[in-house]
N, C-alpha and C positions, 0 to 999 in steps of 0.2 A: 551435469555436474554428478560425479557417483557423488554417495554420501559413506566418508570412509567408517562411521562405526555404525550400530543398528539406530533404527528407530522405533520405538516404541509408542505405541496409542493406547491411554488407558482412557474406557468409557463409562460413567459413574452413572448410576441410575436416576439418581435426583440430589437434586442441591443442598439438602443436609449431610448426606453423605459424604460428597464431593467435601462439604465445609470443614468433616470431620476428619478424612483423608489426607490433604491436600491445604489445609487452613486457607482455602479461598474462595472464592464467590463469583468467578467466571472463568472462562475456557483461560487455556493456559497452557506453554511450552517451555522447555530450558533445554539448553546445551550443560553438556560437563563431556570429562575425560571417558565415561562410559556409553555416551549415545546421546541419541538426541531422547525427551522425554514429552509427550502430546497429553494433556489431560482433558477433557472436557463433559458436559453434564448432559444427558440425554432424554431426561426429560423436557416436556413442554417445547420443545424445540426443533427443529430439524436438523441434527445434528450431523447427520452425513453431508449437511451444505456447507455446515461450517467448517469441516476440517479440510478443503482447499484452503479457505483462507491461513489457516494453522501451518500446513504444510509448504504454504509459499513461503511465510517469514522464514522454516528451517532453511527451504533452499538458498534464500536471498541471502543468509547468515552462514551458510555452508559454499557459498559461492566467496565473500567475503573474505573465509579463511584461508579459502584457495588461493585467490588472487593477492594475499594481503592487501586489501582495500578495504573502504567504510562508501557505503552504497548511500545517498542522502535518504535523509528520513520520511523522503514524499514518495522516493520509489518502493522504500520498504510497506508504506501503507495505501498506496495509493494501491500497486501489482495487487498485494494478496487481499482489497477488496474486490478489486476485477475478478478475482478467481473468485468470488462467491455467485449468488445467485442474481439473477438478471433484477428481480422484484425488489431484492438490498440492494443493490447499488442503487436502483431508479430511489428508493426512498432515502437512501442516505443523500444521495446529490441532488435531488427536487429543489432544497431551498438554497441551492449554493446562488447568491446575487451578484457577487461579487468575486473576482480573484485577484489576491496580491501577488504575482509572479515570484516577485523579489522575496517576500516573505517565504513563501513554500521554500525556494532555492535555498535560504541563509539557516531555516530550522533544523536544526541538529535532531541525532535519535534523543542528546542528553537533554537538551532543551523539550521536545514534545515529551519527553517522561514525565517533567516537571507542572504539565498541562493541567487543567482540570478536566473531568472528565466532559464535557460540555464543548471545550477548546479541541480537546483531542478529538470529537465527533465533527468538529466544523472545520480541520485538519483534514482528516482521513475524508471527509467531503470532499474540498478543495484539490488533495490529493489527486484523489482517483480522478475528477473531473481535469486535471493538469497530464496525468498520465495518460488517460485516453487519448485527450485532444493532440497530442505529442505524437501518438500512435497512428489515429487516423488520420489527422491533417499533413504529416511529412513523413509515413510510414515506418517500417523498421530501422532503417538506415538512420534518419533522423531521431528517431528516439533514440537508439543508440550515441546519436553524436552528442546529442542534449545530454543525457546518462555519463559518456565520457569524460566531458566537460564540466557535470558537478563533481567528478572525481577530482580533476585538476584543478580546477576554479569556480565553483558555484556563479562568482560573478561572470563569469564567461560564457555562461549559459544564454542571456540573455543576447548577447551577441550572435550565439551559435541560432537561436529561433530568431532573430531580423533578417540573419543570413536566409536560414531556409524559406521564409515568409515574404521575405520582401520589405514587410515593415513590421515588426511584432506587434508595435503600439497602435497602429488600425487594425493590422487583419487580424492578429490570433488573439485578441480576446473577443470578438465578432465572433470567432468561429466558436469557441465556448458557447457562447450564448445559443448559439443555430442547432449546436450540436445537443443541446441539453434539453431542446424544443420537441425534440420526438424521441420518446424511448425507446426505439429500435435500434439507436444509435449507441447505446449505451454497453453495447457487448465489443469483449475484447479483441 
């Protein structure tokens, strides 16, 4: 998807200056008529590893605009995390002990935005595992089938997963846990 407007990336050397300039505490992005803007702090973190996740959000947003659709929250959050560093992905997902697929499929971006930071982190971890398992278990076509079903009717996703796996209730969840057992499996 081509960007219809410029994308500006602004690096700020420390949190104090970031707070003064942008009235914020963490990395962010914004889209408006003039283009896309990305802001982030370079102090104390590997900022170059955070940039792909922010740009993923912009690309997904641009996709939504171009095709007049709304991608599900699990897609935004999961794909953004998966475009980060492997160690960050592992750290985030290592505490996932269960996966409520129905909850992931029905959580809207608006609902996500009202969550506490702890709930957002937990959702991001589950969404990451879900997106990764869809891709690893069913390949690109299966991932896109579930994503397409999410756009049409989130309730249909479970049926698509059942058709793809033969028995979603038995095979799909167990696949999540076997995938998580080995850190090498956590690459997109």
